[in-house]
Steps between C-alpha positions, in 0.01 A plus 500: 500500500834515306447152356197625300698783347537516122859524390579869436561594138802727506396687187151618585450875553289442810631593844353485851503810720447427871441824691237594758546879476248635246700812415827316443326212323307720258814696411694181441222350293491801266879515466528129424217505248662797329821295483314230305414250772168338582449544874297300750480678836454300821444698821579230756727197533229235477360648178852508356561139600184391318596700190846343492349152536272545199663749261844509332690826553823647377582685822365578849528843660450427869438729795598338830246671727187322381177402680388135539835357389822700522720555197785315671280197567377504142855522368619211716200293391577565133860390530415199717257389229767522231365812331801693368307794352698829536386702803565870554434590864363841600510608861517802728765311699814591310775403745784269401374232740152509342649469152709203608192325645301562182775384268571195714130412489518488120450855369684585178512874558403748770369857477423721797210744520477770381637403160524645150251341258746510209758316710246238602399435138867477402568248779200296388632486144846399624358215712289376211788521255724309742238229556472453122876488450502805275782755502312765306145632487502528119305229315589445134311279256619502139467868398279584798651681801308535827614703800289409809642790704428774247194305382592553136475270199684542171501297182779556249595803709155659468315572826153342525237638740311237701225519760572367850309177431665444162837555666424245772384237247816550295731474803324185618530328162861609446614375839331168422632480142479151357232393750130528396301710746130430564268800501415442867868512596550829314192645669633392839823691443316817390207544734484538878235385744265794456518527121234358270618333181291511182469164327691610188750733669813298418393452138456876462841576651672243278323635191618853582857378559503331160384820333770703672793255498422275205325168464817292543562578868210317667376168368164342588499147640155388393271403785761594761641853491801685361876468465804707408742260338859482623746711305 
């Protein structure tokens, strides 16, 4: 299955949550969405394996005690197939020996249950930042300043209020500056499995961003999509 995998795009906002506990999974899903991520939630190892083979993700949050295919088996399969996507392991087994086994199998970080949601989100951001080779969360483009942690945007020092979708479109285009992004690719980074996408959704979000930030930030690539030029 790994050989059919699309190469992960390290700048998408989409992450995969692999957790079979409904209470923990639903809490994580809400916290991660509130932090600005698009979340796909797989409840067993086989479902997660299929998702990873067909969809590019920024990060995997992986419980080890999964039905059908264990988290450890999934992790080993990922690394054996050459997939170097960051993986944050969650488990009720929080002994030093368990951590060593998880890290040796290819995990990038390890968090024992129960855990603090704010800490988990912070660890996710740190793993993503490290995988992208960035030392700071702050994104600056000309006179535009974007803070992904605080989820704030300022232009010329003036704060601009954005909706969650507008924010996600802007982050996607900024982290791909200089590279034209097709509408389908932007949609993929914004919407999860269960979300319906209106045919003109991206156009509406871009139009609103231009009204709020100015028409010079996002440029249309006719017949293809949109681009934020390099600074």
